[in-house]
LODREN-43561 format. One record per residue (C-alpha): x, y, z; residue in one letter; residue number from 1. Coordinates in steps of 0.2 Angstrom, whole numbers, plus 5000, padded with zeros to 4 digits. Example, Ala and Ser with C-alpha at 12.3 -4.5 7.8 and 13.67 -1.06 7.14 Angstrom:
// LODREN-43561
> 5062; 4978; 5039; a; 1
> 5068; 4995; 5036; s; 2
//
This chain:
// LODREN-43561
> 4916; 5004; 5012; m; 1
> 4931; 4997; 5018; t; 2
> 4950; 4999; 5013; l; 3
> 4953; 4984; 5004; s; 4
> 4937; 4987; 4993; e; 5
> 4941; 5002; 4990; y; 6
> 4959; 4998; 4983; a; 7
> 4953; 4983; 4973; l; 8
> 4943; 4997; 4961; k; 9
> 4961; 4999; 4954; f; 10
> 4968; 4981; 4951; v; 11
> 4974; 4980; 4935; g; 12
> 4980; 5000; 4934; r; 13
> 4999; 5002; 4930; p; 14
> 5012; 5000; 4942; y; 15
> 5020; 5018; 4940; v; 16
> 5033; 5023; 4951; w; 17
> 5028; 5039; 4961; g; 18
> 5009; 5038; 4955; g; 19
> 4996; 5041; 4965; d; 20
> 4983; 5037; 4954; g; 21
> 4980; 5055; 4946; s; 22
> 4982; 5062; 4928; g; 23
> 4997; 5065; 4932; k; 24
> 5005; 5048; 4932; c; 25
> 4993; 5043; 4919; g; 26
> 4980; 5035; 4933; g; 27
> 4997; 5023; 4937; g; 28
> 5001; 5021; 4957; f; 29
> 5014; 5014; 4966; d; 30
> 5013; 5006; 4981; c; 31
> 5013; 5021; 4994; s; 32
> 5002; 5031; 4981; g; 33
> 4991; 5016; 4980; l; 34
> 4988; 5016; 5000; v; 35
> 4987; 5031; 5005; l; 36
> 4972; 5035; 4989; e; 37
> 4960; 5021; 5000; g; 38
> 4967; 5030; 5016; l; 39
> 4964; 5047; 5009; w; 40
> 4946; 5042; 5000; a; 41
> 4942; 5035; 5016; l; 42
> 4946; 5050; 5028; g; 43
> 4959; 5039; 5037; l; 44
> 4974; 5049; 5035; y; 45
> 4975; 5067; 5033; d; 46
> 4994; 5068; 5028; g; 47
> 5005; 5072; 5013; k; 48
> 5012; 5060; 4999; d; 49
> 5024; 5049; 5010; v; 50
> 5036; 5033; 5004; t; 51
> 5032; 5016; 5013; a; 52
> 5042; 5021; 5027; q; 53
> 5038; 5038; 5032; g; 54
> 5020; 5031; 5028; l; 55
> 5022; 5017; 5043; h; 56
> 5032; 5030; 5054; d; 57
> 5018; 5043; 5053; t; 58
> 5004; 5028; 5057; l; 59
> 5014; 5025; 5071; c; 60
> 5013; 5041; 5077; k; 61
> 4997; 5044; 5075; k; 62
> 4992; 5031; 5085; g; 63
> 4990; 5015; 5074; w; 64
> 4994; 4997; 5084; k; 65
> 5006; 4985; 5076; n; 66
> 4996; 4968; 5074; v; 67
> 5001; 4952; 5076; p; 68
> 5006; 4945; 5056; k; 69
> 4995; 4929; 5063; d; 70
> 4981; 4940; 5067; f; 71
> 4980; 4951; 5048; v; 72
> 4964; 4955; 5043; f; 73
> 4954; 4965; 5032; d; 74
> 4961; 4984; 5030; g; 75
> 4977; 4981; 5039; d; 76
> 4990; 4992; 5030; i; 77
> 5006; 4979; 5027; l; 78
> 5025; 4984; 5028; f; 79
> 5038; 4972; 5020; f; 80
> 5057; 4973; 5020; g; 81
> 5073; 4971; 5029; k; 82
> 5068; 4978; 5045; a; 83
> 5056; 4988; 5054; v; 84
> 5067; 5004; 5051; d; 85
> 5070; 4999; 5033; k; 86
> 5052; 4998; 5023; i; 87
> 5055; 4996; 5005; t; 88
> 5034; 4990; 5001; h; 89
> 5017; 4994; 5006; t; 90
> 4998; 4983; 5003; a; 91
> 4983; 4983; 5011; i; 92
> 4976; 4966; 5018; a; 93
> 4962; 4957; 5012; i; 94
> 4960; 4945; 5024; d; 95
> 4975; 4937; 5033; n; 96
> 4980; 4925; 5017; n; 97
> 4979; 4940; 5004; l; 98
> 4983; 4958; 5000; m; 99
> 4981; 4971; 4986; v; 100
> 4997; 4981; 4981; e; 101
> 5004; 4991; 4967; a; 102
> 5020; 4982; 4962; y; 103
> 5032; 4984; 4949; g; 104
> 5053; 4984; 4947; t; 105
> 5059; 4997; 4943; s; 106
> 5061; 5017; 4945; k; 107
> 5058; 5023; 4928; c; 108
> 5041; 5016; 4924; t; 109
> 5029; 5026; 4914; t; 110
> 5009; 5018; 4910; p; 111
> 5016; 5013; 4894; s; 112
> 5030; 5002; 4899; n; 113
> 5026; 4997; 4915; s; 114
> 5027; 4979; 4917; t; 115
> 5019; 4979; 4933; g; 116
> 5001; 4984; 4939; k; 117
> 4988; 4985; 4956; v; 118
> 4983; 4967; 4960; h; 119
> 4979; 4953; 4973; v; 120
> 4991; 4942; 4979; r; 121
> 4995; 4931; 4994; p; 122
> 5004; 4941; 5006; i; 123
> 5023; 4942; 5005; r; 124
> 5033; 4932; 5017; a; 125
> 5046; 4950; 5021; n; 126
> 5031; 4956; 5030; i; 127
> 5039; 4968; 5046; v; 128
> 5022; 4976; 5051; a; 129
> 5005; 4977; 5049; a; 130
> 4996; 4993; 5057; l; 131
> 4977; 4994; 5061; r; 132
> 4968; 5011; 5066; a; 133
> 4959; 5007; 5081; y; 134
//
């Protein structure tokens, strides 16, 4: 199973800030929680829960390689923000056009008031990095 196939199992789950898919957050995810869940499940990451910025920095230290934005493919971890040191969002590439992400607009969301969710969408324009495990 690929990272994107694993993440696609969660499409429709609510966006919950701080959510990691466990019962403690009603089964919801935030962006880094969704990516980390997939990485942990597939044995690609053995670290602690981190923010999108922390995940980028940790994966770089672990030897993940930067991928040119035009050559993104299935399973690459995508990072978004104003710059590589100002990352605010992460997602998983399905191919070079689509990604699966957990997205919401508030830090105060719970499963019952969430307007966001895990969904598939085109890769955002504000991508600042893409990493691949080689």
